[in-house]
C-alpha positions as CSV (number, residue, x, y, z in Angstrom):
1,X,-106.2,20.4,18.3
2,X,-107.7,17.0,18.8
3,X,-110.4,17.7,16.2
4,X,-107.7,18.9,13.7
5,X,-105.6,15.7,14.3
6,X,-108.7,13.5,13.8
7,X,-109.6,15.3,10.5
8,X,-106.0,14.9,9.3
9,X,-106.0,11.2,10.1
10,X,-109.3,10.8,8.2
11,X,-107.8,12.6,5.2
12,X,-104.6,10.6,5.2
13,X,-106.3,7.2,5.9
14,X,-109.0,7.9,3.3
15,X,-109.3,4.2,2.5
16,X,-110.6,3.5,6.1
17,X,-114.1,4.1,7.2
18,X,-113.0,6.2,10.2
19,X,-109.9,6.9,12.3
20,X,-111.6,4.9,15.0
21,X,-110.6,1.8,13.1
22,X,-107.0,2.5,13.8
23,X,-105.2,1.0,16.8
24,X,-103.3,3.3,19.2
25,X,-100.0,2.3,17.7
26,X,-101.2,3.0,14.1
27,X,-102.7,6.3,15.2
28,X,-99.5,7.3,16.9
29,X,-97.4,6.5,13.8
30,X,-99.7,8.2,11.4
31,X,-99.9,11.3,13.7
32,X,-96.1,11.4,13.8
33,X,-95.9,11.2,10.0
34,X,-98.8,13.5,9.3
35,X,-96.7,16.5,8.2
36,X,-94.8,14.4,5.7
37,X,-97.9,12.7,4.4
38,X,-99.7,16.0,4.1
39,X,-96.8,17.5,2.2
40,X,-96.7,14.5,-0.1
41,X,-100.4,14.5,-0.9
42,X,-101.3,18.1,-0.8
43,X,-98.2,19.9,-2.1
44,X,-96.6,17.2,-4.3
45,X,-99.8,15.6,-5.3
46,X,-98.3,12.1,-5.0
47,X,-100.8,9.3,-5.4
48,X,-100.6,7.7,-1.9
49,X,-103.0,5.2,-0.3
50,X,-102.6,4.0,3.3
51,X,-103.2,0.3,3.9
52,X,-103.5,-1.3,7.3
53,X,-102.7,-5.0,7.4
54,X,-105.3,-6.9,9.5
55,X,-102.6,-9.3,10.6
56,X,-98.9,-8.8,10.3
57,X,-96.8,-11.7,9.1
58,X,-93.6,-12.7,11.0
59,X,-91.4,-11.1,8.4
60,X,-93.3,-7.9,8.0
61,X,-91.7,-4.6,8.9
62,X,-94.0,-2.1,10.6
63,X,-93.9,0.4,7.8
64,X,-93.3,-0.2,4.1
65,X,-94.1,1.2,0.7
66,X,-95.2,-0.6,-2.5
67,X,-96.5,0.5,-5.9
68,X,-99.5,-0.8,-7.7
69,X,-101.7,0.5,-10.5
70,X,-99.9,3.8,-10.6
71,X,-100.3,4.5,-6.9
72,X,-98.0,4.3,-3.9
73,X,-99.2,2.0,-1.1
74,X,-98.0,2.9,2.4
75,X,-98.5,-0.3,4.4
76,X,-98.8,-0.5,8.1
77,X,-98.1,-4.0,9.5
78,X,-98.5,-3.6,13.2
79,X,-101.5,-5.7,14.3
80,X,-100.5,-8.9,15.9
81,X,-96.9,-7.8,15.7
82,X,-95.4,-7.5,19.2
83,X,-92.1,-6.4,17.7
84,X,-93.5,-3.6,15.6
85,X,-91.8,-0.9,17.5
86,X,-88.5,-2.7,18.3
87,X,-86.7,-0.3,15.9
88,X,-87.5,2.5,18.4
89,X,-86.4,0.5,21.5
90,X,-83.3,2.5,22.2
91,X,-84.9,5.9,21.3
92,X,-86.0,8.2,24.2
93,X,-89.8,8.4,24.3
94,X,-89.8,12.1,23.5
95,X,-87.8,11.6,20.3
96,X,-89.8,8.6,18.9
97,X,-92.3,10.7,16.9
98,X,-89.3,12.4,15.3
99,X,-87.8,9.1,14.2
100,X,-91.2,7.9,12.9
101,X,-91.5,11.1,10.9
102,X,-88.1,10.4,9.4
103,X,-89.2,6.8,8.5
104,X,-92.3,8.2,6.8
105,X,-90.2,10.7,4.8
106,X,-88.0,7.7,3.8
107,X,-91.0,5.9,2.4
108,X,-92.1,9.1,0.5
109,X,-88.7,9.1,-1.1
110,X,-89.5,5.7,-2.4
111,X,-92.9,6.9,-3.7
112,X,-91.2,9.8,-5.5
113,X,-88.8,7.5,-7.3
114,X,-91.7,5.2,-8.4
115,X,-93.9,8.1,-9.6
116,X,-91.0,9.6,-11.6
117,X,-90.5,6.3,-13.3
118,X,-86.9,5.9,-12.2
119,X,-87.2,3.0,-9.7
120,X,-83.9,1.0,-9.9
121,X,-82.6,3.4,-12.6
122,X,-79.2,5.0,-12.1
123,X,-78.2,8.4,-13.6
124,X,-76.5,8.6,-16.9
125,X,-72.8,7.8,-16.6
126,X,-73.1,5.2,-13.8
127,X,-72.8,1.4,-14.4
128,X,-75.4,-1.0,-13.1
129,X,-72.5,-3.1,-11.9
130,X,-73.5,-6.6,-10.8
131,X,-75.7,-9.2,-12.4
132,X,-78.4,-11.6,-11.1
133,X,-79.1,-11.7,-7.4
134,X,-76.2,-9.4,-6.6
135,X,-77.7,-6.8,-9.0
136,X,-81.0,-7.1,-7.2
137,X,-79.4,-6.5,-3.8
138,X,-77.5,-3.6,-5.1
139,X,-80.6,-2.0,-6.7
140,X,-82.4,-2.3,-3.3
141,X,-79.4,-0.8,-1.5
142,X,-79.3,2.1,-3.8
143,X,-83.0,2.9,-3.4
144,X,-82.7,2.6,0.4
145,X,-79.7,5.0,0.3
146,X,-81.7,7.6,-1.7
147,X,-84.7,7.3,0.6
148,X,-82.5,7.7,3.7
149,X,-81.1,10.9,2.2
150,X,-84.7,12.2,1.6
151,X,-85.4,11.5,5.3
152,X,-82.3,13.5,6.3
153,X,-83.1,16.3,3.9
154,X,-86.6,16.5,5.3
155,X,-85.2,16.6,8.9
156,X,-82.8,19.4,8.0
157,X,-85.6,21.4,6.5
158,X,-88.2,20.9,9.2
159,X,-86.2,20.0,12.4
160,X,-82.7,21.3,11.9
161,X,-82.1,21.4,15.7
162,X,-82.8,17.6,15.8
163,X,-80.7,16.6,12.8
164,X,-77.8,15.1,14.8
165,X,-80.2,12.9,16.8
166,X,-81.9,11.6,13.6
167,X,-78.7,11.1,11.7
168,X,-77.1,9.3,14.6
169,X,-80.0,7.0,15.0
170,X,-80.1,6.2,11.3
171,X,-76.4,5.3,11.3
172,X,-77.0,3.0,14.2
173,X,-80.0,1.3,12.4
174,X,-78.1,1.0,9.1
175,X,-74.9,-0.6,10.5
176,X,-73.9,-3.5,8.3
177,X,-75.2,-6.8,9.8
178,X,-76.9,-10.0,8.5
179,X,-80.2,-8.4,9.5
180,X,-79.5,-5.2,7.6
181,X,-78.5,-7.0,4.4
182,X,-79.1,-4.8,1.4
183,X,-80.6,-2.1,3.6
184,X,-77.1,-1.0,4.9
185,X,-76.8,2.6,3.5
186,X,-73.7,3.9,5.3
187,X,-72.1,4.8,1.9
188,X,-74.7,7.6,1.7
189,X,-75.3,8.4,5.4
190,X,-71.6,9.2,5.8
191,X,-71.9,11.9,3.2
192,X,-74.4,13.8,5.4
193,X,-72.9,13.9,8.9
194,X,-74.5,17.3,9.5
195,X,-77.3,19.2,8.0
196,X,-74.8,21.4,6.2
197,X,-74.7,18.6,3.6
198,X,-78.1,19.8,2.3
199,X,-77.7,23.4,1.0
200,X,-80.8,25.5,1.5
201,X,-82.8,26.7,-1.5
202,X,-83.0,23.4,-3.4
203,X,-86.1,21.2,-3.5
204,X,-86.1,18.3,-1.1
205,X,-85.6,15.5,-3.7
206,X,-82.9,17.5,-5.5
207,X,-81.0,17.8,-2.3
208,X,-81.2,14.1,-1.8
209,X,-80.3,13.3,-5.4
210,X,-77.1,15.4,-5.3
211,X,-75.7,13.4,-2.4
212,X,-77.1,10.1,-3.8
213,X,-75.1,10.5,-7.0
214,X,-71.9,11.0,-5.0
215,X,-72.6,7.9,-3.0
216,X,-73.1,5.8,-6.2
217,X,-69.4,6.0,-6.8
218,X,-68.8,4.0,-3.6
219,X,-71.6,1.4,-3.5
220,X,-69.9,-1.2,-5.6
């Protein structure tokens, strides 16, 4: 089992010389998200690279996703960041890998939108709404809402018995606050109080998109 996990980490962190270069925290997070990353790279063929920041900046979140030169960049900013795991502070230790897995699924939702060429694009029939800075905040909020729904759809598919725990934690994290800002996604999370919101038989991203379109009617 240890050998299999090491091989998986080497595959996922292909830009690193070896998994030994990872810290304990980085290894724990990548191990928790391995199923999502394996699905994204092997089944979906998404172009994902993993980048480890040598030194986190004060404003860095522990896990983020960017897009450069046609590839998604999953960035871990945990080194020198004593607050890297604050987001998990109120989560029982046994459930923390589950929440990390949901966070990785959230980032894969962003990658999917980038790769499909629809980043910050709303479906036909919806207005962009605001202008200027307000428009930029709204675009971010919409993308965060979509990615949160991907995380919940993934949880329902892979861990249906744990759906309530993940959904409850996400609602707690996304409560409107000055810190949450444009990352408050309750307009979408409230549409999926239980896993029944994601009917079986549909692809993961289609499940998320169906609810996301409904939430767009309320995000203005």
